[in-house]
C-alpha positions, -999 to 999 in steps of 0.1 A, spaced: -464 12 -407 -431 19 -390 -399 1 -391 -410 -17 -359 -439 -31 -379 -418 -47 -407 -421 -85 -405 -451 -85 -381 -484 -100 -390 -513 -78 -402 -545 -83 -382 -575 -94 -403 -556 -97 -436 -564 -129 -454 -551 -147 -484 -580 -135 -506 -566 -100 -501 -537 -110 -525 -541 -109 -563 -531 -141 -582 -522 -120 -611 -494 -103 -591 -478 -137 -584 -480 -144 -621 -463 -110 -627 -435 -120 -604 -430 -153 -622 -428 -135 -656 -403 -110 -642 -382 -138 -629 -383 -156 -662 -374 -125 -681 -345 -116 -659 -328 -149 -662 -296 -151 -643 -303 -117 -626 -332 -133 -607 -338 -163 -584 -351 -186 -611 -360 -213 -586 -389 -192 -574 -408 -192 -608 -420 -228 -604 -434 -224 -569 -472 -222 -562 -485 -189 -548 -484 -198 -511 -450 -214 -513 -437 -184 -533 -450 -160 -506 -434 -181 -479 -401 -183 -498 -400 -145 -500 -406 -144 -462 -439 -123 -466 -463 -150 -454 -461 -177 -426 -480 -208 -420 -510 -204 -396 -497 -203 -361 -461 -196 -371 -462 -159 -362 -445 -146 -331 -468 -152 -301 -462 -119 -285 -457 -98 -316 -477 -67 -320 -497 -66 -352 -474 -41 -368 -482 -14 -393 -512 -19 -413 -528 -40 -387 -533 -16 -358 -561 10 -362 -558 10 -399 -568 -26 -408 -596 -31 -383 -614 2 -382 -595 23 -407 -614 49 -427 -645 48 -406 -658 13 -412 -656 -22 -400 -639 -49 -421 -648 -85 -416 -619 -109 -413 -616 -146 -421 -629 -167 -449 -656 -185 -431 -643 -217 -446 -626 -230 -415 -594 -238 -434 -560 -228 -423 -549 -195 -437 -513 -181 -440 -504 -153 -418 -497 -123 -440 -471 -96 -433 -474 -60 -445 -449 -68 -473 -472 -94 -487 -499 -68 -493 -474 -43 -507 -460 -69 -532 -491 -89 -541 -521 -72 -526 -553 -61 -544 -555 -23 -546 -586 -22 -523 -568 -42 -497 -537 -21 -499 -557 11 -494 -575 -5 -464 -545 -18 -445 -518 6 -458 -536 39 -465 -504 58 -468 -491 38 -497 -493 60 -528 -471 69 -558 -474 97 -583 -460 104 -618 -458 140 -627 -445 156 -659 -438 193 -655 -436 220 -681 -423 251 -663 -446 253 -633 -475 234 -649 -481 196 -644 -492 182 -678 -493 147 -664 -503 141 -628 -513 106 -621 -516 87 -587 -515 50 -580 -523 27 -551 -510 -5 -568 -488 -33 -556 -451 -26 -559 -442 -48 -589 -470 -35 -609 -462 1 -598 -425 -3 -607 -434 -16 -642 -458 13 -648 -432 39 -638 -406 22 -660 -429 20 -689 -436 57 -687 -399 64 -683 -391 44 -715 -418 62 -734 -404 96 -726 -367 89 -725 -347 100 -756 -313 88 -768 -285 96 -792 -265 71 -811 -227 72 -818 -206 46 -836 -175 29 -821 -159 7 -848 -188 -17 -858 -208 -10 -827 -236 15 -821 -233 31 -787 -267 42 -774 -265 72 -751 -298 80 -734 -309 113 -719 -312 94 -685 -298 60 -677 -326 34 -674 -306 14 -649 -301 45 -627 -339 54 -629 -348 17 -621 -325 15 -591 -336 49 -577 -373 40 -581 -367 6 -564 -349 24 -536 -377 48 -531 -404 21 -530 -386 -2 -507 -371 24 -483 -401 47 -478 -419 48 -444 -454 35 -450 -466 48 -416 -463 85 -426 -484 104 -451 -470 113 -484 -464 97 -518 -434 85 -537 -433 112 -563 -415 109 -597 -414 144 -612 -401 148 -647 -391 184 -653 -373 201 -681 -340 200 -663 -342 169 -641 -360 139 -629 -368 140 -591 -377 109 -571 -390 118 -537 -400 94 -509 -413 100 -473 -392 87 -445 -392 86 -407 -375 116 -390 -346 93 -378 -342 76 -412 -305 85 -414 -285 101 -442 -295 101 -479 -285 69 -497 -259 85 -518 -237 94 -488 -228 57 -481 -218 44 -515 -189 24 -503 -204 8 -472 -224 -24 -469 -260 -24 -480 -284 -14 -453 -320 -18 -467 -346 -2 -445 -370 -31 -454 -349 -62 -461 -379 -83 -472 -390 -57 -499 -355 -51 -511 -348 -88 -513 -380 -95 -532 -371 -68 -558 -336 -83 -562 -349 -119 -565 -374 -107 -592 -344 -94 -611 -356 -57 -609 -328 -44 -586 -292 -54 -581 -289 -86 -561 -256 -74 -546 -275 -46 -527 -254 -18 -542 -281 -4 -565 -273 32 -557 -237 27 -567 -249 12 -600 -271 42 -606 -241 65 -602 -219 43 -624 -244 40 -652 -251 76 -654 -213 84 -656 -205 57 -681 -230 73 -705 -213 107 -700 -242 119 -679 -242 137 -645 -242 116 -614 -274 114 -594 -277 139 -565 -292 130 -532 -307 154 -507 -326 154 -474 -345 187 -477 -368 179 -447 -365 155 -419 -393 134 -435 -382 136 -472 -354 122 -492 -349 133 -528 -328 117 -555 -323 138 -587 -311 128 -621 -299 161 -638 -308 166 -674 -273 177 -685 -261 173 -721 -244 140 -725 -206 140 -729 -205 118 -760 -167 118 -762 -165 104 -727 -193 79 -734 -173 66 -765 -141 65 -744 -158 43 -718 -173 21 -745 -139 16 -760 -124 5 -728 -153 -19 -722 -148 -33 -756 -111 -40 -748 -120 -57 -715 -109 -28 -694 -141 -13 -679 -141 15 -654 -158 8 -621 -180 32 -601 -152 47 -581 -129 50 -612 -157 67 -632 -162 92 -604 -125 101 -601 -119 103 -639 -151 124 -643 -140 147 -615 -105 151 -630 -120 160 -664 -139 187 -648 -115 201 -622 -82 189 -638 -66 180 -604 -76 164 -571 -61 161 -537 -64 128 -518 -88 144 -493 -110 156 -521 -111 122 -537 -120 107 -503 -149 131 -499 -161 123 -534 -160 85 -529 -173 86 -494 -143 67 -480 -113 75 -458 -81 90 -472 -63 56 -472 -90 40 -493 -91 69 -517 -53 68 -520 -54 31 -528 -80 38 -555 -59 65 -570 -28 44 -570 -46 17 -589 -55 43 -615 -19 53 -615 -8 17 -623 -35 15 -650 -20 46 -667 -50 67 -661 -36 93 -636 -3 107 -627 8 124 -595 23 159 -591 40 174 -561 47 155 -529 36 155 -492 8 178 -484 10 194 -518 4 162 -538 -22 163 -565 -35 138 -590 -40 145 -627 -51 126 -658 -23 114 -679 -14 129 -713 -24 96 -729 -59 98 -715 -62 134 -727 -51 122 -762 -76 94 -762 -104 118 -752 -95 142 -779 -95 114 -805 -130 103 -792 -142 139 -794 -130 141 -830 -149 109 -839 -180 123 -823 -177 156 -842 -173 137 -875 -204 116 -868 -227 143 -854 -215 174 -870 -214 191 -836 -189 198 -809 -190 179 -777 -206 178 -753 -237 172 -773 -267 195 -773 -295 184 -751 -318 157 -765 -351 169 -777 -378 159 -751 -405 135 -762 -441 147 -763 -461 142 -731 -468 105 -726 -502 90 -720 -505 62 -695 -485 32 -708 -504 3 -722 -502 -30 -702 -467 -43 -709 -435 -53 -693 -411 -24 -688 -383 -47 -674 -360 -55 -703 -371 -87 -720 -401 -91 -697 -429 -94 -723 -444 -74 -751 -420 -49 -764 -427 -12 -759 -423 13 -786 -387 23 -793 -373 54 -776 -375 85 -798 -340 93 -809 -326 128 -807 -296 122 -830 -282 93 -849 -245 95 -859 -249 64 -881 
């Protein structure tokens, strides 16, 4: 299925190719997400729900001259050396299904028939050996939950105290992982071979998805621009289910949530013309910075994504020029200057030099606040900051049926904790 096939009917696909349990999964996700989801969808019958998401049309409502799109040409009718009979034989009107309907709600056997390139893998690496190597051909909501459940089972965290609050600092941000997985599943090209791979190595998590040669730059290079989903129907369904950001800026949230926990920002690469890779580095958490951010949030002065990027960069390099800030944020110099000036007014940065030699630095007050946070962390953990790496959890077995989306159903086991300052 190519981009030209999105939104086009799939020949021979019928309503019975969809699994009623996947519609129920969607409703439970919506109910669990609350205000993050489109709650009006939870009460709709299956067919009305599919129509509301735009992935099914009443019989006869398809475009009269539309080509059958991905999944329907060559793959659905004669794919894999056989012949598949269409229709129900009941003579009743059947909705016209789009490829997205199969990806979201399809039975695994129907997905493999109409969309044979749809595949995802979870690998856990120890050195060069895969200790877990599982492949899935499931509908996307079920697949996202399985990957999230396995992530939760393996992720570790440290706990530090801020006044009466316990600040949980994970090895990897769950929100970042969720947004990157959503991005991979909804942006991949389903007309080219290859799987969405989630590889958990000792020093990183890599999420790889196959794309068309003309897919454009990696997602992290356009953080400040308007959202441009490659498949709007899939992206919208994930947002309305409450899994992804409804604003469409999930990549920005992934960057922000990593940084606010004192973790390294995600990296994005395009190593080949058909592959995009998002990487979450397994760097030790900067617990002092995580405590500093938590303190600002407690006082009603949170740092946004661009602010977190700039403050983190200034902590590492001590000074920035406006051009460097613009490159970091992916904006032009005037926008970067405006962001820096807002930090200047907030008392977070100061300016040195003038004209072409102007540089930006953190203020003395910020340095004092960070030293105070570091002292509190040392007192709680008995170690200097940044913290030592969290101890990895043992290899995870396939997660039991459950709801990895927060609050979505039966609770999964608590994350193993690497350190507890309380």
